[in-house]
C-alpha positions as CSV (number, residue, x, y, z in Angstrom):
1,M,-6.0,-20.4,8.9
2,R,-3.5,-18.1,10.6
3,K,-4.6,-14.6,11.3
4,R,-2.6,-11.5,10.7
5,R,-1.2,-10.0,13.9
6,V,-2.4,-6.6,14.9
7,P,0.7,-4.3,14.6
8,T,-0.6,-1.4,16.8
9,P,-2.2,-1.8,20.2
10,W,-5.9,-0.9,20.3
11,P,-5.5,2.3,22.4
12,L,-2.9,3.7,20.1
13,A,-4.8,2.7,16.9
14,I,-7.9,4.3,18.3
15,A,-6.2,7.4,19.4
16,A,-4.4,7.8,16.0
17,L,-7.8,7.4,14.3
18,V,-9.6,9.9,16.5
19,I,-6.8,12.5,16.0
20,G,-7.1,11.9,12.3
21,V,-10.8,12.3,12.3
22,V,-10.7,15.4,14.4
23,L,-8.0,17.0,12.2
24,M,-9.8,16.1,9.1
25,A,-13.0,17.7,10.4
26,S,-11.2,21.0,10.3
27,V,-10.6,22.9,7.0
28,G,-6.8,22.8,7.6
29,G,-6.9,19.1,8.5
30,L,-8.9,18.2,5.3
31,Y,-6.4,20.2,3.3
32,L,-3.5,18.4,4.8
33,Y,-5.1,15.1,4.1
34,Q,-5.6,16.0,0.5
35,T,-2.2,17.5,-0.1
36,N,0.3,16.3,2.4
37,D,1.3,12.8,1.6
38,S,3.0,12.2,5.0
39,F,-0.2,13.2,6.9
40,F,-2.3,11.2,4.4
41,F,-0.1,8.1,5.1
42,R,-0.3,8.5,8.9
43,V,-4.1,8.7,8.7
44,Q,-4.3,5.7,6.3
45,Q,-2.0,3.6,8.6
46,A,-4.1,4.4,11.7
47,Q,-7.2,3.4,9.8
48,A,-5.5,0.1,8.6
49,D,-4.4,-0.7,12.2
50,L,-7.9,-0.2,13.6
51,Y,-9.5,-2.1,10.8
52,A,-7.1,-5.0,11.2
53,A,-7.9,-5.1,15.0
54,A,-11.7,-5.1,14.3
55,N,-11.6,-7.3,11.2
56,P,-8.8,-9.9,11.4
57,Q,-8.2,-11.4,8.0
58,A,-6.4,-14.6,7.0
59,E,-2.9,-14.3,6.1
60,T,-3.6,-16.2,2.8
61,L,-6.2,-16.2,0.3
62,P,-9.1,-18.7,0.5
63,T,-8.7,-22.1,-1.2
64,A,-10.7,-23.1,-4.0
65,V,-14.5,-23.9,-3.6
66,A,-14.8,-27.7,-2.7
67,G,-15.5,-29.6,-5.8
68,A,-15.5,-26.5,-7.9
69,A,-16.7,-27.1,-11.4
70,G,-17.4,-24.5,-14.0
71,S,-20.8,-23.9,-15.4
72,A,-21.0,-22.8,-19.0
73,P,-17.5,-21.5,-19.6
74,R,-17.2,-18.0,-21.2
75,T,-15.3,-17.4,-24.4
76,P,-13.1,-14.4,-24.3
77,V,-14.3,-11.6,-26.5
78,A,-13.0,-8.4,-27.7
79,G,-13.2,-5.6,-25.1
80,L,-12.7,-7.7,-22.0
81,D,-9.8,-6.9,-19.9
82,V,-7.7,-9.9,-20.8
83,G,-4.0,-9.8,-20.5
84,S,-3.4,-6.1,-19.9
85,D,-2.0,-6.6,-16.5
86,L,0.0,-9.8,-16.7
87,A,3.2,-9.5,-14.8
88,G,5.3,-9.4,-17.9
89,G,4.7,-9.0,-21.6
90,L,2.9,-6.5,-23.6
91,P,-0.3,-7.7,-25.1
92,D,0.1,-9.5,-28.5
93,S,-2.9,-8.7,-30.7
94,T,-2.4,-12.0,-32.5
95,H,-2.6,-14.0,-29.2
96,T,-5.1,-12.3,-26.8
97,P,-8.3,-10.5,-27.2
98,T,-8.3,-6.7,-27.7
99,V,-7.0,-5.1,-24.6
100,V,-8.7,-2.1,-23.0
101,A,-6.1,0.1,-21.6
102,T,-6.4,3.2,-19.3
103,S,-4.8,5.4,-21.9
104,S,-5.1,6.2,-25.5
105,P,-1.6,5.5,-26.9
106,T,-1.5,2.6,-29.5
107,L,0.9,-0.2,-28.6
108,G,4.1,0.2,-30.6
109,P,6.4,-2.3,-32.2
110,T,7.1,-4.0,-28.9
111,A,3.6,-5.5,-28.9
112,T,3.9,-7.2,-32.3
113,P,7.6,-7.5,-33.3
114,S,8.3,-7.5,-37.0
115,F,11.8,-9.0,-36.5
116,T,12.6,-12.7,-36.6
117,P,13.7,-13.7,-33.0
118,T,17.2,-15.0,-32.8
119,P,18.8,-17.3,-30.3
120,S,20.2,-15.6,-27.2
121,P,23.6,-14.2,-28.2
122,S,26.8,-16.0,-27.1
123,P,27.9,-14.6,-23.8
124,T,30.2,-11.7,-24.3
125,P,32.6,-11.1,-21.4
126,I,31.3,-8.2,-19.3
127,P,33.0,-6.5,-16.4
128,S,32.7,-8.1,-12.9
129,K,31.5,-4.9,-11.5
130,V,29.4,-2.0,-13.0
131,E,27.5,0.8,-11.3
132,L,25.4,3.2,-13.4
133,T,25.1,6.7,-12.0
134,G,23.2,9.9,-12.8
135,F,19.8,8.9,-11.2
136,T,17.6,11.4,-9.4
137,Y,16.5,9.4,-6.3
138,E,13.0,9.9,-4.9
139,A,11.5,8.2,-1.8
140,Q,8.0,7.0,-2.8
141,K,4.8,8.5,-1.6
142,F,1.9,6.4,-0.3
143,N,1.3,3.4,-2.5
144,N,3.6,4.9,-5.1
145,C,6.5,2.5,-5.7
146,G,5.6,2.0,-9.4
147,P,5.4,5.7,-10.4
148,A,8.3,6.6,-8.1
149,S,10.5,3.9,-9.5
150,L,9.6,4.7,-13.1
151,A,10.6,8.3,-12.4
152,V,14.0,7.3,-11.0
153,N,14.5,5.0,-14.0
154,L,13.6,7.7,-16.4
155,S,15.9,10.2,-14.7
156,F,18.9,8.1,-15.8
157,W,18.0,9.1,-19.4
158,G,17.8,12.8,-18.5
159,W,14.0,13.0,-18.0
160,K,13.1,15.8,-15.6
161,G,9.8,14.8,-14.2
162,T,8.9,13.3,-10.8
163,Q,6.6,10.6,-9.4
164,D,3.9,13.2,-9.2
165,D,3.9,13.4,-13.1
166,T,4.0,9.6,-13.5
167,A,1.3,9.0,-10.8
168,A,-1.0,11.6,-12.3
169,F,-1.3,9.4,-15.5
170,M,-1.0,5.9,-14.1
171,K,-2.8,6.1,-10.7
172,P,-4.7,9.3,-10.1
173,N,-6.5,7.6,-7.3
174,R,-3.9,7.6,-4.4
175,E,-5.5,4.5,-2.9
176,D,-4.8,2.4,-6.0
177,K,-2.7,-0.5,-4.8
178,N,-1.1,-1.3,-8.1
179,V,0.5,0.0,-11.3
180,S,0.9,-2.8,-13.7
181,P,3.7,-3.1,-16.3
182,I,1.4,-2.3,-19.1
183,E,0.5,1.0,-17.4
184,L,4.2,1.8,-17.2
185,Y,4.4,1.1,-20.9
186,N,1.4,3.2,-21.7
187,Y,3.0,6.2,-19.9
188,V,6.5,6.0,-21.4
189,S,5.1,5.7,-24.8
190,T,3.5,9.1,-24.5
191,I,7.0,10.8,-23.6
192,G,9.3,9.6,-26.4
193,F,10.3,6.3,-24.7
194,N,9.7,2.6,-25.4
195,A,9.8,-0.3,-23.1
196,Y,10.1,-4.1,-23.4
197,I,8.3,-6.1,-20.6
198,R,9.3,-9.7,-20.3
199,N,9.3,-12.6,-17.9
200,N,11.8,-15.3,-17.1
201,G,14.6,-13.0,-16.2
202,D,17.8,-14.1,-14.5
203,V,21.0,-12.8,-12.9
204,E,23.1,-12.9,-16.1
205,L,20.3,-11.1,-18.2
206,L,20.2,-8.2,-15.7
207,K,24.0,-8.0,-15.7
208,R,24.1,-7.9,-19.5
209,F,21.6,-5.0,-19.7
210,I,23.3,-3.0,-16.9
211,A,26.8,-3.5,-18.4
212,A,25.4,-2.2,-21.7
213,G,24.2,1.0,-19.9
214,Y,20.5,0.0,-19.4
215,P,19.0,0.2,-15.9
216,V,16.3,-2.4,-15.5
217,L,13.0,-2.0,-13.6
218,V,12.2,-5.2,-11.7
219,E,8.9,-6.2,-10.2
220,K,9.4,-8.6,-7.3
221,G,8.2,-9.4,-3.9
222,L,9.2,-7.3,-0.8
223,Q,9.3,-9.3,2.5
224,C,9.2,-6.9,5.4
225,G,11.8,-7.1,8.0
226,P,11.4,-7.2,11.8
227,D,13.0,-3.8,12.1
228,E,10.7,-2.0,9.8
229,G,7.9,-1.6,12.3
230,T,4.3,-0.9,11.5
231,R,5.1,0.7,8.1
232,C,5.9,-2.6,6.6
233,Q,4.5,-6.0,7.6
234,G,4.3,-9.2,5.7
235,W,4.7,-9.6,1.9
236,F,4.1,-6.9,-0.8
237,G,4.8,-6.5,-4.5
238,H,7.4,-4.0,-5.2
239,Y,9.4,-2.3,-8.0
240,S,13.1,-1.4,-7.8
241,V,15.5,0.0,-10.3
242,F,18.6,-2.2,-10.9
243,S,21.5,0.0,-11.6
244,G,24.6,-2.0,-10.8
245,Y,26.2,-5.3,-9.8
246,D,29.3,-6.6,-8.1
247,D,30.3,-10.3,-8.8
248,A,32.8,-10.3,-6.0
249,R,30.1,-9.6,-3.4
250,R,27.4,-11.4,-5.5
251,V,25.0,-8.4,-5.1
252,F,23.0,-6.0,-7.2
253,I,23.0,-2.2,-6.5
254,I,19.4,-1.1,-6.6
255,Q,17.6,2.3,-6.4
256,D,14.7,1.3,-4.0
257,T,12.1,4.0,-3.4
258,F,11.0,2.4,-0.2
259,R,14.2,1.4,1.5
260,G,16.7,4.0,0.0
261,E,19.2,4.6,-2.8
262,N,22.1,2.5,-3.7
263,K,21.0,-0.4,-1.6
264,T,22.3,-4.0,-2.3
265,L,20.4,-7.2,-2.9
266,G,22.1,-10.6,-3.2
267,Y,21.8,-12.6,-6.3
268,D,20.3,-15.5,-4.5
269,D,17.9,-13.4,-2.5
270,L,16.7,-11.7,-5.7
271,M,15.9,-15.0,-7.2
272,T,13.7,-15.9,-4.3
273,L,11.8,-12.6,-4.2
274,W,11.5,-12.5,-8.0
275,R,9.6,-15.7,-8.2
276,S,6.4,-14.0,-7.1
277,F,6.2,-12.0,-10.3
278,N,7.2,-14.6,-12.9
279,Y,10.8,-13.1,-12.9
280,N,9.3,-10.0,-14.6
281,Y,11.5,-7.1,-15.8
282,T,11.0,-4.0,-17.8
283,V,13.7,-2.3,-20.0
284,V,12.9,1.4,-20.7
285,F,14.9,3.4,-23.2
286,P,14.5,6.4,-25.5
287,Q,12.6,5.5,-28.6
288,T,15.2,5.3,-31.3
289,P,15.9,2.6,-33.9
290,D,19.4,2.0,-32.8
291,R,18.4,1.5,-29.1
292,E,15.5,-0.7,-30.0
293,A,17.8,-2.9,-32.1
294,Q,20.3,-3.1,-29.2
295,V,17.6,-4.2,-26.7
296,V,16.1,-6.7,-29.1
297,Q,19.6,-8.2,-29.6
298,M,20.2,-8.5,-25.9
299,L,16.7,-10.1,-25.3
300,G,17.5,-12.8,-27.8
301,D,14.7,-15.4,-27.9
302,A,12.8,-13.5,-25.3
303,A,12.1,-10.8,-27.7
304,D,9.4,-13.0,-29.1
305,L,6.6,-12.8,-26.5
306,D,5.2,-16.2,-27.2
307,V,8.7,-17.8,-26.9
308,N,9.1,-15.8,-23.7
309,Y,6.0,-17.2,-22.1
310,D,6.8,-20.8,-23.3
311,Q,10.1,-20.5,-21.6
312,A,8.7,-19.0,-18.5
313,L,6.1,-21.8,-18.3
314,E,8.8,-24.4,-18.5
315,R,10.7,-22.7,-15.7
316,A,7.6,-22.4,-13.5
317,R,6.8,-26.0,-13.9
318,A,10.3,-26.9,-12.9
319,D,10.0,-24.7,-9.8
320,T,6.9,-26.6,-8.7
321,Q,9.0,-29.7,-8.7
322,D,11.7,-28.3,-6.5
323,P,11.6,-30.2,-3.2
324,T,13.1,-27.2,-1.4
325,L,10.1,-25.0,-2.2
326,K,7.4,-24.9,0.5
327,G,4.5,-22.8,1.5
328,Q,4.6,-19.3,0.1
329,D,7.5,-19.9,-2.2
330,L,5.7,-23.0,-3.7
331,S,2.5,-21.0,-4.1
332,F,4.3,-18.5,-6.2
333,A,5.7,-21.2,-8.4
334,W,2.2,-22.6,-9.1
335,F,0.9,-19.0,-9.6
336,N,3.5,-18.5,-12.4
337,V,2.3,-21.7,-14.0
338,G,-1.2,-20.2,-13.9
339,T,0.0,-16.9,-15.3
340,N,1.8,-18.4,-18.2
341,L,-1.0,-20.7,-19.1
342,H,-3.5,-17.8,-18.8
343,Y,-1.4,-15.9,-21.4
344,M,-1.8,-18.9,-23.7
345,Q,-5.6,-18.9,-23.0
346,D,-5.5,-22.3,-21.5
347,Y,-7.9,-21.1,-18.8
348,A,-8.7,-24.6,-17.5
349,G,-5.0,-25.3,-17.0
350,A,-4.5,-21.9,-15.4
351,A,-7.4,-22.4,-13.0
352,E,-6.0,-25.7,-11.9
353,A,-2.5,-24.1,-11.3
354,Y,-4.2,-21.3,-9.4
355,D,-6.0,-23.8,-7.2
356,K,-2.7,-25.4,-6.3
357,S,-1.2,-22.0,-5.6
358,R,-4.0,-21.2,-3.2
359,E,-3.6,-24.6,-1.5
360,A,0.1,-23.9,-0.8
361,G,-0.7,-20.6,0.8
362,L,-1.0,-17.5,-1.5
363,P,-0.4,-14.2,0.4
364,Y,-3.6,-12.2,0.6
365,R,-2.0,-9.2,-1.1
366,M,-1.2,-11.0,-4.3
367,L,-4.5,-10.0,-5.9
368,W,-3.6,-6.3,-5.4
369,Y,-1.1,-6.8,-8.3
370,Q,-2.1,-9.7,-10.5
371,F,-5.5,-10.7,-11.7
372,G,-5.1,-13.8,-13.7
373,P,-7.1,-15.9,-11.3
374,Y,-10.2,-13.7,-11.8
375,R,-10.0,-14.4,-15.6
376,A,-9.2,-18.0,-15.4
377,Y,-12.0,-18.8,-13.0
378,Y,-14.4,-16.5,-14.9
379,F,-13.6,-18.1,-18.3
380,T,-14.1,-21.5,-16.8
381,G,-17.5,-20.7,-15.3
382,R,-16.2,-20.7,-11.7
383,Y,-17.9,-17.6,-10.7
384,Q,-18.1,-18.3,-7.0
385,D,-14.3,-18.5,-6.9
386,V,-14.1,-15.1,-8.6
387,I,-16.5,-13.6,-6.0
388,D,-14.7,-15.3,-3.1
389,L,-11.2,-14.1,-4.2
390,A,-12.4,-10.5,-5.1
391,T,-14.3,-10.2,-1.7
392,A,-11.1,-11.4,0.1
393,A,-9.0,-8.8,-1.6
394,I,-11.5,-6.1,-0.9
395,N,-12.0,-7.0,2.7
396,A,-8.2,-7.0,3.4
397,T,-8.0,-3.2,3.6
398,P,-10.3,-0.4,4.8
399,N,-9.6,1.7,1.7
400,P,-9.5,-0.8,-1.2
401,G,-8.4,1.0,-4.3
402,L,-9.0,-2.2,-6.2
403,E,-11.1,-1.3,-9.2
404,E,-10.2,-4.6,-10.8
405,A,-11.5,-6.7,-8.0
406,Y,-14.9,-4.8,-8.0
407,Y,-15.0,-5.2,-11.8
408,W,-14.4,-8.9,-11.9
409,R,-16.8,-9.5,-8.9
410,G,-19.4,-7.5,-10.9
411,Q,-18.6,-9.8,-13.9
412,A,-19.3,-12.9,-11.9
413,Y,-22.5,-11.6,-10.3
414,E,-23.7,-10.6,-13.8
415,A,-23.0,-14.1,-15.1
416,L,-24.9,-15.6,-12.1
417,G,-27.9,-13.3,-12.9
418,E,-27.4,-11.2,-9.7
419,Y,-27.8,-7.9,-11.5
420,D,-28.2,-5.5,-8.6
421,K,-25.0,-6.7,-7.1
422,A,-23.3,-6.5,-10.4
423,V,-24.4,-2.9,-10.9
424,E,-23.2,-1.9,-7.4
425,D,-19.8,-3.4,-8.1
426,Y,-19.5,-1.8,-11.5
427,R,-20.3,1.5,-10.0
428,T,-17.8,1.1,-7.2
429,S,-15.1,0.1,-9.8
430,L,-15.9,3.2,-11.8
431,L,-15.7,5.3,-8.7
432,K,-12.2,3.9,-7.9
433,R,-11.1,4.6,-11.5
434,P,-13.1,7.3,-13.2
435,G,-13.4,6.7,-16.9
436,Y,-12.7,3.0,-16.6
437,K,-14.3,1.6,-19.7
438,L,-14.9,-2.0,-18.5
439,P,-17.4,-1.2,-15.8
440,T,-18.9,1.5,-17.9
441,D,-19.7,-1.1,-20.5
442,G,-21.0,-3.5,-17.9
443,L,-23.4,-0.9,-16.6
444,A,-24.5,-0.1,-20.2
445,R,-25.2,-3.8,-20.8
446,L,-27.5,-3.9,-17.7
447,G,-29.2,-0.6,-18.6
448,A,-28.0,1.1,-15.5
449,A,-26.6,4.6,-15.2
450,P,-23.0,5.1,-14.0
């Protein structure tokens, strides 16, 4: 299995780490580390470089345990974190067990639509070029593309906050690697906005929303370029705000909090990068009946979440049969099959699809953003696979802000009767996300203090 290259020579990495440690040892250095995001990033990067040199990790996640077979499968029950972070789709209370979110707002009408879905509207001619304006651009802070991109999106509608406001709600731990679509929804629902989160997007759908005056928040892959140096290497998950398009050049105009404002992304390049997140998109808008009706009309069949996942599954299966897809791209196609089957609670089918995704070469950072494999393997009794994947995710970084990985590994240890290890992981998960109900409940089940 190929190892990740070490981006920074040993002497430089060690020197940067020593400087960081010395500075942090002083009161001023500690203050900078806690308050200055640029300084925080440099220290984090130096630590990551040194860690990578001392602990080389595989580029891809481990493949399935040979001959893996589930023991007694678990039945999903209310209270387990099932479906809340799927890349696309608000939880449907008629379809998945009760979701434990990180915030208190009750899911609104997006979660359980009262309307009757209609077929996608007949294409209405739209301009060949549209560019929305009025955004307040922000470059993202460390691990902050979700909060920053949401702030940029909201600014279009006149919202005056910043990524500091969105991050304080969605990821108070700066080391948290991921803000999921449902966490975006949970935040906007507290400030007078609504959001529809769906999968199976395409170029024409994005153009239709933009032409109607709705920027679209897209979660996709980001493949680092050779000119981006040590700040960006390999594959990451990334949000961007799609704010315009130009058919003549076949490009979208995007507000990208990592690479800059008013950047362009080709239609074909988008479709390749988008595959890694099930072609997920989020439309955020002020909560009014007129705007909601307009968004629903433009969604067409996709307004029904079950229909949306059915269509996404059909597309994902077709992608797996595309002879041009190899390696990482094929792994994403199989991962999407697993994601869509997981939503349908076909955990055995999802686990099989995730196996094939891992065989094709799933990037090691994937489990920073999507956690369907943990659930699929857990609910089919494949606890060692849960442990192996969670451990790989945790070991991939010196500062794993991955409360989900610790939680699910704790679940697997608990199922195997290794209660001391389960308690340790639940406590670490809770440390990463104070107030996180799921590991709190796990500790209570085992009679352990937080």
